[in-house]
All heavy atoms as TSV, in Angstrom:
chain	resi	resn	atom	element	x	y	z
A	1	MET	N	N	117.784	106.037	89.265
A	1	MET	CA	C	116.965	107.197	89.084
A	1	MET	C	C	115.799	106.835	88.168
A	1	MET	O	O	115.952	106.084	87.219
A	1	MET	CB	C	117.790	108.332	88.475
A	1	MET	CG	C	116.968	109.584	88.265
A	1	MET	SD	S	117.900	111.017	87.729
A	1	MET	CE	C	118.282	110.590	86.077
A	2	ASP	N	N	114.667	107.403	88.479
A	2	ASP	CA	C	113.451	107.192	87.694
A	2	ASP	C	C	112.828	108.555	87.446
A	2	ASP	O	O	112.702	109.351	88.375
A	2	ASP	CB	C	112.499	106.283	88.469
A	2	ASP	CG	C	111.242	105.953	87.693
A	2	ASP	OD1	O	111.290	105.946	86.451
A	2	ASP	OD2	O	110.213	105.689	88.331
A	3	VAL	N	N	112.474	108.861	86.210
A	3	VAL	CA	C	111.864	110.147	85.865
A	3	VAL	C	C	110.539	109.884	85.168
A	3	VAL	O	O	110.485	109.110	84.209
A	3	VAL	CB	C	112.775	110.964	84.910
A	3	VAL	CG1	C	112.128	112.282	84.544
A	3	VAL	CG2	C	114.141	111.188	85.522
A	4	ARG	N	N	109.476	110.512	85.679
A	4	ARG	CA	C	108.150	110.383	85.066
A	4	ARG	C	C	107.500	111.754	84.983
A	4	ARG	O	O	107.710	112.600	85.839
A	4	ARG	CB	C	107.270	109.474	85.913
A	4	ARG	CG	C	107.781	108.068	85.946
A	4	ARG	CD	C	106.782	107.126	86.549
A	4	ARG	NE	N	107.337	105.794	86.449
A	4	ARG	CZ	C	107.283	104.919	87.421
A	4	ARG	NH1	N	106.683	105.204	88.542
A	4	ARG	NH2	N	107.814	103.723	87.273
A	5	ILE	N	N	106.692	111.964	83.965
A	5	ILE	CA	C	105.945	113.216	83.850
A	5	ILE	C	C	104.765	113.157	84.812
A	5	ILE	O	O	103.953	112.245	84.758
A	5	ILE	CB	C	105.448	113.442	82.414
A	5	ILE	CG1	C	106.642	113.620	81.476
A	5	ILE	CG2	C	104.535	114.654	82.353
A	5	ILE	CD1	C	106.272	113.745	80.029
A	6	ALA	N	N	104.697	114.147	85.722
A	6	ALA	CA	C	103.596	114.221	86.684
A	6	ALA	C	C	102.476	115.106	86.138
A	6	ALA	O	O	101.301	114.833	86.345
A	6	ALA	CB	C	104.093	114.771	88.018
A	7	HIS	N	N	102.859	116.174	85.430
A	7	HIS	CA	C	101.878	117.098	84.853
A	7	HIS	C	C	102.550	117.832	83.702
A	7	HIS	O	O	103.664	118.312	83.839
A	7	HIS	CB	C	101.412	118.105	85.910
A	7	HIS	CG	C	100.523	119.167	85.363
A	7	HIS	ND1	N	99.212	118.927	85.017
A	7	HIS	CD2	C	100.749	120.466	85.082
A	7	HIS	CE1	C	98.680	120.049	84.552
A	7	HIS	NE2	N	99.596	120.997	84.586
A	8	ALA	N	N	101.887	117.940	82.585
A	8	ALA	CA	C	102.441	118.636	81.428
A	8	ALA	C	C	101.504	119.766	81.015
A	8	ALA	O	O	100.349	119.521	80.680
A	8	ALA	CB	C	102.637	117.678	80.262
A	9	GLY	N	N	102.000	120.981	81.093
A	9	GLY	CA	C	101.254	122.152	80.660
A	9	GLY	C	C	101.922	122.763	79.447
A	9	GLY	O	O	102.944	122.272	78.968
A	10	VAL	N	N	101.373	123.854	78.951
A	10	VAL	CA	C	101.924	124.508	77.767
A	10	VAL	C	C	103.260	125.167	78.083
A	10	VAL	O	O	104.212	125.070	77.311
A	10	VAL	CB	C	100.930	125.564	77.226
A	10	VAL	CG1	C	101.536	126.321	76.065
A	10	VAL	CG2	C	99.628	124.902	76.818
A	11	ILE	N	N	103.375	125.802	79.241
A	11	ILE	CA	C	104.578	126.555	79.595
A	11	ILE	C	C	105.498	125.783	80.543
A	11	ILE	O	O	106.701	125.959	80.516
A	11	ILE	CB	C	104.187	127.898	80.242
A	11	ILE	CG1	C	103.385	128.715	79.239
A	11	ILE	CG2	C	105.411	128.670	80.697
A	11	ILE	CD1	C	102.827	129.995	79.798
A	12	GLU	N	N	104.933	124.917	81.357
A	12	GLU	CA	C	105.718	124.260	82.397
A	12	GLU	C	C	105.337	122.789	82.512
A	12	GLU	O	O	104.179	122.432	82.321
A	12	GLU	CB	C	105.454	124.975	83.727
A	12	GLU	CG	C	106.236	124.464	84.892
A	12	GLU	CD	C	105.961	125.277	86.133
A	12	GLU	OE1	O	106.664	126.272	86.338
A	12	GLU	OE2	O	105.029	124.922	86.881
A	13	GLN	N	N	106.334	121.975	82.825
A	13	GLN	CA	C	106.094	120.561	83.065
A	13	GLN	C	C	106.544	120.233	84.485
A	13	GLN	O	O	107.487	120.817	84.987
A	13	GLN	CB	C	106.878	119.674	82.091
A	13	GLN	CG	C	106.522	119.843	80.647
A	13	GLN	CD	C	107.226	121.011	80.019
A	13	GLN	OE1	O	108.380	121.260	80.288
A	13	GLN	NE2	N	106.526	121.745	79.172
A	14	GLU	N	N	105.863	119.277	85.102
A	14	GLU	CA	C	106.267	118.781	86.413
A	14	GLU	C	C	106.636	117.315	86.261
A	14	GLU	O	O	105.921	116.545	85.624
A	14	GLU	CB	C	105.126	118.914	87.422
A	14	GLU	CG	C	104.797	120.340	87.764
A	14	GLU	CD	C	103.669	120.438	88.772
A	14	GLU	OE1	O	103.439	119.464	89.528
A	14	GLU	OE2	O	103.011	121.479	88.796
A	15	TYR	N	N	107.775	116.957	86.841
A	15	TYR	CA	C	108.266	115.595	86.769
A	15	TYR	C	C	108.338	114.998	88.169
A	15	TYR	O	O	108.619	115.702	89.136
A	15	TYR	CB	C	109.670	115.552	86.145
A	15	TYR	CG	C	109.692	115.998	84.716
A	15	TYR	CD1	C	109.859	117.329	84.379
A	15	TYR	CD2	C	109.536	115.077	83.694
A	15	TYR	CE1	C	109.872	117.742	83.063
A	15	TYR	CE2	C	109.544	115.483	82.369
A	15	TYR	CZ	C	109.713	116.818	82.060
A	15	TYR	OH	O	109.723	117.224	80.761
A	16	ALA	N	N	108.100	113.726	88.274
A	16	ALA	CA	C	108.297	112.992	89.517
A	16	ALA	C	C	109.620	112.246	89.382
A	16	ALA	O	O	109.802	111.466	88.445
A	16	ALA	CB	C	107.153	112.021	89.749
A	17	LEU	N	N	110.540	112.520	90.289
A	17	LEU	CA	C	111.858	111.900	90.249
A	17	LEU	C	C	112.019	110.950	91.420
A	17	LEU	O	O	111.547	111.213	92.521
A	17	LEU	CB	C	112.965	112.953	90.357
A	17	LEU	CG	C	113.017	114.031	89.294
A	17	LEU	CD1	C	114.102	115.042	89.638
A	17	LEU	CD2	C	113.267	113.433	87.939
A	18	LYS	N	N	112.694	109.874	91.185
A	18	LYS	CA	C	113.098	108.977	92.256
A	18	LYS	C	C	114.629	108.966	92.202
A	18	LYS	O	O	115.212	108.523	91.213
A	18	LYS	CB	C	112.536	107.575	92.043
A	18	LYS	CG	C	112.699	106.677	93.247
A	18	LYS	CD	C	112.104	105.306	93.020
A	18	LYS	CE	C	110.593	105.384	93.001
A	18	LYS	NZ	N	109.971	104.039	92.915
A	19	LEU	N	N	115.268	109.496	93.243
A	19	LEU	CA	C	116.717	109.631	93.276
A	19	LEU	C	C	117.314	108.715	94.329
A	19	LEU	O	O	116.761	108.548	95.411
A	19	LEU	CB	C	117.110	111.077	93.612
A	19	LEU	CG	C	116.568	112.165	92.695
A	19	LEU	CD1	C	116.902	113.535	93.263
A	19	LEU	CD2	C	117.130	112.016	91.300
A	20	ARG	N	N	118.467	108.171	94.023
A	20	ARG	CA	C	119.203	107.364	94.998
A	20	ARG	C	C	120.247	108.276	95.640
A	20	ARG	O	O	121.113	108.818	94.966
A	20	ARG	CB	C	119.892	106.183	94.328
A	20	ARG	CG	C	120.635	105.280	95.304
A	20	ARG	CD	C	121.275	104.082	94.600
A	20	ARG	NE	N	120.340	103.400	93.729
A	20	ARG	CZ	C	119.445	102.476	94.119
A	20	ARG	NH1	N	119.371	102.156	95.390
A	20	ARG	NH2	N	118.649	101.903	93.245
A	21	ILE	N	N	120.153	108.442	96.957
A	21	ILE	CA	C	121.097	109.268	97.704
A	21	ILE	C	C	122.054	108.325	98.423
A	21	ILE	O	O	121.614	107.399	99.111
A	21	ILE	CB	C	120.368	110.144	98.750
A	21	ILE	CG1	C	119.258	110.971	98.080
A	21	ILE	CG2	C	121.348	111.029	99.496
A	21	ILE	CD1	C	119.732	111.961	97.060
A	22	GLN	N	N	123.358	108.553	98.265
A	22	GLN	CA	C	124.353	107.707	98.909
A	22	GLN	C	C	125.101	108.497	99.978
A	22	GLN	O	O	125.372	109.685	99.808
A	22	GLN	CB	C	125.351	107.179	97.879
A	22	GLN	CG	C	124.704	106.270	96.857
A	22	GLN	CD	C	125.694	105.771	95.831
A	22	GLN	OE1	O	126.618	106.473	95.454
A	22	GLN	NE2	N	125.493	104.548	95.373
A	23	ASN	N	N	125.445	107.827	101.063
A	23	ASN	CA	C	126.219	108.416	102.141
A	23	ASN	C	C	127.586	107.735	102.167
A	23	ASN	O	O	127.712	106.605	102.648
A	23	ASN	CB	C	125.508	108.224	103.480
A	23	ASN	CG	C	126.292	108.807	104.625
A	23	ASN	OD1	O	127.299	109.473	104.428
A	23	ASN	ND2	N	125.842	108.560	105.845
A	24	PRO	N	N	128.628	108.407	101.653
A	24	PRO	CA	C	129.956	107.798	101.622
A	24	PRO	C	C	130.735	107.993	102.932
A	24	PRO	O	O	131.923	107.698	102.994
A	24	PRO	CB	C	130.638	108.547	100.469
A	24	PRO	CG	C	130.028	109.912	100.548
A	24	PRO	CD	C	128.590	109.683	100.965
A	25	ASN	N	N	130.076	108.489	103.975
A	25	ASN	CA	C	130.729	108.822	105.232
A	25	ASN	C	C	130.582	107.714	106.271
A	25	ASN	O	O	129.693	106.876	106.185
A	25	ASN	CB	C	130.139	110.120	105.801
A	25	ASN	CG	C	130.284	111.253	104.821
A	25	ASN	OD1	O	131.378	111.613	104.449
A	25	ASN	ND2	N	129.161	111.800	104.371
A	26	ALA	N	N	131.429	107.765	107.298
A	26	ALA	CA	C	131.395	106.790	108.383
A	26	ALA	C	C	130.349	107.154	109.431
A	26	ALA	O	O	130.152	106.414	110.375
A	26	ALA	CB	C	132.772	106.692	109.029
A	27	LYS	N	N	129.688	108.294	109.287
A	27	LYS	CA	C	128.659	108.725	110.233
A	27	LYS	C	C	127.302	108.792	109.540
A	27	LYS	O	O	127.215	109.028	108.333
A	27	LYS	CB	C	128.993	110.109	110.790
A	27	LYS	CG	C	130.247	110.119	111.633
A	27	LYS	CD	C	130.475	111.470	112.229
A	27	LYS	CE	C	131.728	111.423	113.103
A	27	LYS	NZ	N	131.983	112.693	113.764
A	28	THR	N	N	126.242	108.617	110.325
A	28	THR	CA	C	124.880	108.710	109.801
A	28	THR	C	C	124.621	110.107	109.254
A	28	THR	O	O	125.009	111.102	109.854
A	28	THR	CB	C	123.865	108.384	110.913
A	28	THR	OG1	O	124.099	107.047	111.357
A	28	THR	CG2	C	122.438	108.505	110.412
A	29	LEU	N	N	123.974	110.180	108.109
A	29	LEU	CA	C	123.626	111.451	107.481
A	29	LEU	C	C	122.175	111.784	107.812
A	29	LEU	O	O	121.272	110.995	107.540
A	29	LEU	CB	C	123.802	111.337	105.962
A	29	LEU	CG	C	123.437	112.543	105.121
A	29	LEU	CD1	C	124.354	113.715	105.441
A	29	LEU	CD2	C	123.533	112.199	103.644
A	30	SER	N	N	121.962	112.938	108.429
A	30	SER	CA	C	120.617	113.411	108.745
A	30	SER	C	C	120.127	114.269	107.590
A	30	SER	O	O	120.814	115.192	107.157
A	30	SER	CB	C	120.653	114.241	110.034
A	30	SER	OG	O	119.400	114.828	110.263
A	31	MET	N	N	118.955	113.956	107.085
A	31	MET	CA	C	118.407	114.680	105.941
A	31	MET	C	C	117.208	115.515	106.396
A	31	MET	O	O	116.239	114.982	106.925
A	31	MET	CB	C	117.993	113.658	104.871
A	31	MET	CG	C	117.636	114.267	103.562
A	31	MET	SD	S	117.449	113.018	102.281
A	31	MET	CE	C	116.284	111.902	103.022
A	32	GLN	N	N	117.295	116.825	106.217
A	32	GLN	CA	C	116.245	117.748	106.632
A	32	GLN	C	C	115.641	118.431	105.404
A	32	GLN	O	O	115.481	119.639	105.375
A	32	GLN	CB	C	116.839	118.816	107.571
A	32	GLN	CG	C	117.504	118.268	108.787
A	32	GLN	CD	C	116.508	117.790	109.811
A	32	GLN	OE1	O	115.441	118.357	109.962
A	32	GLN	NE2	N	116.852	116.722	110.497
A	33	GLY	N	N	115.371	117.679	104.386
A	33	GLY	CA	C	114.888	118.238	103.123
A	33	GLY	C	C	115.982	118.124	102.079
A	33	GLY	O	O	117.113	117.745	102.371
A	34	LEU	N	N	115.641	118.449	100.861
A	34	LEU	CA	C	116.564	118.245	99.756
A	34	LEU	C	C	116.305	119.285	98.688
A	34	LEU	O	O	115.147	119.588	98.372
A	34	LEU	CB	C	116.330	116.835	99.189
A	34	LEU	CG	C	117.091	116.387	97.966
A	34	LEU	CD1	C	118.556	116.152	98.344
A	34	LEU	CD2	C	116.503	115.103	97.415
A	35	SER	N	N	117.371	119.857	98.145
A	35	SER	CA	C	117.246	120.692	96.954
A	35	SER	C	C	118.185	120.098	95.905
A	35	SER	O	O	119.240	119.556	96.248
A	35	SER	CB	C	117.595	122.153	97.241
A	35	SER	OG	O	118.951	122.293	97.567
A	36	TYR	N	N	117.786	120.169	94.658
A	36	TYR	CA	C	118.600	119.534	93.624
A	36	TYR	C	C	118.510	120.301	92.316
A	36	TYR	O	O	117.591	121.089	92.087
A	36	TYR	CB	C	118.157	118.080	93.398
A	36	TYR	CG	C	116.729	117.958	92.927
A	36	TYR	CD1	C	116.430	117.986	91.577
A	36	TYR	CD2	C	115.691	117.841	93.839
A	36	TYR	CE1	C	115.127	117.899	91.138
A	36	TYR	CE2	C	114.381	117.749	93.408
A	36	TYR	CZ	C	114.102	117.783	92.070
A	36	TYR	OH	O	112.804	117.707	91.645
A	37	GLU	N	N	119.503	120.048	91.475
A	37	GLU	CA	C	119.528	120.564	90.112
A	37	GLU	C	C	120.009	119.411	89.245
A	37	GLU	O	O	121.031	118.791	89.538
A	37	GLU	CB	C	120.473	121.759	90.008
A	37	GLU	CG	C	120.477	122.392	88.634
A	37	GLU	CD	C	121.287	123.675	88.619
A	37	GLU	OE1	O	120.739	124.716	89.011
A	37	GLU	OE2	O	122.473	123.605	88.259
A	38	MET	N	N	119.262	119.104	88.202
A	38	MET	CA	C	119.571	117.954	87.350
A	38	MET	C	C	120.011	118.449	85.983
A	38	MET	O	O	119.366	119.320	85.393
A	38	MET	CB	C	118.314	117.107	87.223
A	38	MET	CG	C	118.503	115.827	86.524
A	38	MET	SD	S	116.967	114.889	86.696
A	38	MET	CE	C	116.913	114.104	85.139
A	39	GLU	N	N	121.114	117.898	85.498
A	39	GLU	CA	C	121.620	118.259	84.177
A	39	GLU	C	C	121.393	117.123	83.192
A	39	GLU	O	O	121.482	115.949	83.554
A	39	GLU	CB	C	123.113	118.565	84.239
A	39	GLU	CG	C	123.437	119.837	84.969
A	39	GLU	CD	C	124.920	120.165	84.919
A	39	GLU	OE1	O	125.679	119.502	84.175
A	39	GLU	OE2	O	125.313	121.090	85.626
A	40	LEU	N	N	121.124	117.493	81.951
A	40	LEU	CA	C	120.956	116.537	80.864
A	40	LEU	C	C	121.766	117.057	79.685
A	40	LEU	O	O	121.546	118.185	79.235
A	40	LEU	CB	C	119.474	116.418	80.499
A	40	LEU	CG	C	119.096	115.395	79.455
A	40	LEU	CD1	C	119.429	113.985	79.929
A	40	LEU	CD2	C	117.613	115.498	79.148
A	41	ASN	N	N	122.724	116.280	79.238
A	41	ASN	CA	C	123.620	116.692	78.153
A	41	ASN	C	C	124.308	118.024	78.452
A	41	ASN	O	O	124.438	118.881	77.587
A	41	ASN	CB	C	122.870	116.781	76.825
A	41	ASN	CG	C	122.420	115.431	76.321
A	41	ASN	OD1	O	123.079	114.426	76.572
A	41	ASN	ND2	N	121.300	115.396	75.637
A	42	GLY	N	N	124.723	118.216	79.709
A	42	GLY	CA	C	125.465	119.411	80.089
A	42	GLY	C	C	124.628	120.660	80.299
A	42	GLY	O	O	125.162	121.725	80.560
A	43	ARG	N	N	123.307	120.550	80.204
A	43	ARG	CA	C	122.423	121.704	80.400
A	43	ARG	C	C	121.447	121.404	81.528
A	43	ARG	O	O	121.023	120.272	81.710
A	43	ARG	CB	C	121.646	121.990	79.117
A	43	ARG	CG	C	122.566	122.253	77.922
A	43	ARG	CD	C	121.795	122.514	76.692
A	43	ARG	NE	N	121.491	123.947	76.672
A	43	ARG	CZ	C	120.769	124.531	75.759
A	43	ARG	NH1	N	120.247	123.838	74.783
A	43	ARG	NH2	N	120.543	125.826	75.799
A	44	VAL	N	N	121.085	122.453	82.277
A	44	VAL	CA	C	120.141	122.276	83.379
A	44	VAL	C	C	118.795	121.846	82.819
A	44	VAL	O	O	118.224	122.500	81.943
A	44	VAL	CB	C	119.992	123.566	84.203
A	44	VAL	CG1	C	118.919	123.400	85.264
A	44	VAL	CG2	C	121.314	123.930	84.859
A	45	PHE	N	N	118.305	120.710	83.295
A	45	PHE	CA	C	117.040	120.154	82.841
A	45	PHE	C	C	115.927	120.418	83.851
A	45	PHE	O	O	114.792	120.703	83.489
A	45	PHE	CB	C	117.200	118.645	82.615
A	45	PHE	CG	C	115.928	117.916	82.326
A	45	PHE	CD1	C	115.280	118.083	81.123
A	45	PHE	CD2	C	115.383	117.055	83.263
A	45	PHE	CE1	C	114.101	117.407	80.848
A	45	PHE	CE2	C	114.204	116.371	83.004
A	45	PHE	CZ	C	113.570	116.554	81.793
A	46	ALA	N	N	116.263	120.325	85.138
A	46	ALA	CA	C	115.243	120.493	86.170
A	46	ALA	C	C	115.878	120.953	87.472
A	46	ALA	O	O	117.049	120.686	87.737
A	46	ALA	CB	C	114.514	119.173	86.396
A	47	ARG	N	N	115.084	121.650	88.263
A	47	ARG	CA	C	115.448	122.066	89.617
A	47	ARG	C	C	114.269	121.752	90.510
A	47	ARG	O	O	113.125	121.783	90.062
A	47	ARG	CB	C	115.688	123.567	89.690
A	47	ARG	CG	C	116.873	124.056	88.971
A	47	ARG	CD	C	117.025	125.568	89.208
A	47	ARG	NE	N	118.147	126.051	88.461
A	47	ARG	CZ	C	118.077	126.649	87.286
A	47	ARG	NH1	N	116.907	126.866	86.743
A	47	ARG	NH2	N	119.158	127.010	86.657
A	48	GLY	N	N	114.554	121.490	91.770
A	48	GLY	CA	C	113.437	121.241	92.659
A	48	GLY	C	C	113.845	121.094	94.107
A	48	GLY	O	O	115.025	121.180	94.447
A	49	VAL	N	N	112.847	120.880	94.933
A	49	VAL	CA	C	113.044	120.669	96.359
A	49	VAL	C	C	112.132	119.542	96.823
A	49	VAL	O	O	111.129	119.241	96.185
A	49	VAL	CB	C	112.758	121.950	97.183
A	49	VAL	CG1	C	113.730	123.039	96.840
A	49	VAL	CG2	C	111.344	122.423	96.972
A	50	SER	N	N	112.493	118.941	97.945
A	50	SER	CA	C	111.675	117.910	98.565
A	50	SER	C	C	111.672	118.156	100.069
A	50	SER	O	O	112.726	118.418	100.646
A	50	SER	CB	C	112.248	116.519	98.279
A	50	SER	OG	O	111.581	115.545	99.054
A	51	PRO	N	N	110.515	118.062	100.708
A	51	PRO	CA	C	110.461	118.251	102.155
A	51	PRO	C	C	110.788	116.977	102.931
A	51	PRO	O	O	110.729	116.957	104.154
A	51	PRO	CB	C	109.003	118.656	102.384
A	51	PRO	CG	C	108.259	117.916	101.329
A	51	PRO	CD	C	109.182	117.923	100.123
A	52	GLN	N	N	111.160	115.933	102.233
A	52	GLN	CA	C	111.391	114.636	102.872
A	52	GLN	C	C	112.536	114.705	103.885
A	52	GLN	O	O	113.570	115.323	103.635
A	52	GLN	CB	C	111.699	113.583	101.817
A	52	GLN	CG	C	111.688	112.183	102.358
A	52	GLN	CD	C	111.604	111.160	101.245
A	52	GLN	OE1	O	111.401	111.491	100.089
A	52	GLN	NE2	N	111.780	109.912	101.592
A	53	THR	N	N	112.333	114.072	105.034
A	53	THR	CA	C	113.355	114.003	106.066
A	53	THR	C	C	113.689	112.547	106.344
A	53	THR	O	O	112.938	111.648	105.965
A	53	THR	CB	C	112.882	114.665	107.376
A	53	THR	OG1	O	111.729	113.971	107.844
A	53	THR	CG2	C	112.541	116.139	107.163
A	54	GLY	N	N	114.806	112.325	106.979
A	54	GLY	CA	C	115.176	110.969	107.330
A	54	GLY	C	C	116.661	110.854	107.602
A	54	GLY	O	O	117.370	111.852	107.741
A	55	TYR	N	N	117.111	109.627	107.683
A	55	TYR	CA	C	118.510	109.335	107.971
A	55	TYR	C	C	119.029	108.321	106.967
A	55	TYR	O	O	118.290	107.442	106.538
A	55	TYR	CB	C	118.660	108.751	109.381
A	55	TYR	CG	C	118.240	109.723	110.452
A	55	TYR	CD1	C	116.942	109.715	110.952
A	55	TYR	CD2	C	119.137	110.654	110.949
A	55	TYR	CE1	C	116.552	110.614	111.918
A	55	TYR	CE2	C	118.752	111.558	111.925
A	55	TYR	CZ	C	117.455	111.532	112.408
A	55	TYR	OH	O	117.072	112.430	113.349
A	56	ILE	N	N	120.301	108.469	106.624
A	56	ILE	CA	C	120.949	107.500	105.749
A	56	ILE	C	C	122.121	106.924	106.539
A	56	ILE	O	O	122.981	107.664	107.028
A	56	ILE	CB	C	121.412	108.136	104.427
A	56	ILE	CG1	C	120.213	108.751	103.709
A	56	ILE	CG2	C	122.094	107.100	103.545
A	56	ILE	CD1	C	120.556	109.508	102.453
A	57	ALA	N	N	122.152	105.616	106.672
A	57	ALA	CA	C	123.175	104.924	107.459
A	57	ALA	C	C	124.572	105.162	106.887
A	57	ALA	O	O	124.725	105.453	105.701
A	57	ALA	CB	C	122.867	103.429	107.474
A	58	PRO	N	N	125.597	105.019	107.731
A	58	PRO	CA	C	126.972	105.132	107.228
A	58	PRO	C	C	127.206	104.171	106.063
A	58	PRO	O	O	126.817	103.005	106.133
A	58	PRO	CB	C	127.825	104.732	108.439
A	58	PRO	CG	C	126.952	105.003	109.624
A	58	PRO	CD	C	125.550	104.731	109.146
A	59	TYR	N	N	127.783	104.683	104.997
A	59	TYR	CA	C	128.049	103.918	103.782
A	59	TYR	C	C	126.796	103.297	103.179
A	59	TYR	O	O	126.853	102.335	102.431
A	59	TYR	CB	C	129.107	102.830	104.036
A	59	TYR	CG	C	130.357	103.369	104.675
A	59	TYR	CD1	C	130.674	103.088	105.993
A	59	TYR	CD2	C	131.212	104.196	103.950
A	59	TYR	CE1	C	131.818	103.600	106.589
A	59	TYR	CE2	C	132.350	104.718	104.533
A	59	TYR	CZ	C	132.659	104.416	105.846
A	59	TYR	OH	O	133.774	104.929	106.446
A	60	GLY	N	N	125.645	103.877	103.498
A	60	GLY	CA	C	124.377	103.359	103.012
A	60	GLY	C	C	123.781	104.212	101.913
A	60	GLY	O	O	124.399	105.158	101.417
A	61	GLN	N	N	122.556	103.887	101.552
A	61	GLN	CA	C	121.858	104.626	100.500
A	61	GLN	C	C	120.364	104.567	100.749
A	61	GLN	O	O	119.879	103.728	101.491
A	61	GLN	CB	C	122.201	104.075	99.128
A	61	GLN	CG	C	121.896	102.616	98.946
A	61	GLN	CD	C	122.424	102.086	97.623
A	61	GLN	OE1	O	122.899	102.825	96.791
A	61	GLN	NE2	N	122.347	100.793	97.436
A	62	ALA	N	N	119.647	105.494	100.120
A	62	ALA	CA	C	118.189	105.551	100.249
A	62	ALA	C	C	117.593	106.068	98.952
A	62	ALA	O	O	118.230	106.825	98.223
A	62	ALA	CB	C	117.793	106.455	101.413
A	63	LEU	N	N	116.363	105.661	98.656
A	63	LEU	CA	C	115.625	106.179	97.506
A	63	LEU	C	C	114.714	107.301	97.995
A	63	LEU	O	O	113.970	107.132	98.962
A	63	LEU	CB	C	114.792	105.091	96.847
A	63	LEU	CG	C	115.570	104.081	96.022
A	63	LEU	CD1	C	114.643	102.983	95.528
A	63	LEU	CD2	C	116.254	104.739	94.851
A	64	ILE	N	N	114.752	108.433	97.320
A	64	ILE	CA	C	113.962	109.616	97.668
A	64	ILE	C	C	113.043	109.927	96.492
A	64	ILE	O	O	113.478	109.968	95.352
A	64	ILE	CB	C	114.873	110.832	97.916
A	64	ILE	CG1	C	115.971	110.497	98.924
A	64	ILE	CG2	C	114.078	112.049	98.317
A	64	ILE	CD1	C	115.478	110.168	100.297
A	65	GLU	N	N	111.758	110.138	96.767
A	65	GLU	CA	C	110.829	110.536	95.700
A	65	GLU	C	C	110.566	112.021	95.785
A	65	GLU	O	O	110.476	112.581	96.845
A	65	GLU	CB	C	109.519	109.783	95.836
A	65	GLU	CG	C	109.661	108.345	95.411
A	65	GLU	CD	C	108.330	107.657	95.227
A	65	GLU	OE1	O	107.455	108.235	94.571
A	65	GLU	OE2	O	108.193	106.552	95.761
């Protein structure tokens, strides 16, 4: 995982995340977008969505920005 500040304002910050998605299944995983919630020290740090689509091979992994 990689976290970078994309934009910092007074009230809100935007971060660019690079996440590794793993497929622990024996079948290909079809990805039609992504929603996530990230915790830091047990508290919600960030929430977001990504319109990225694609496929993750069985027992494979992919990096999503």
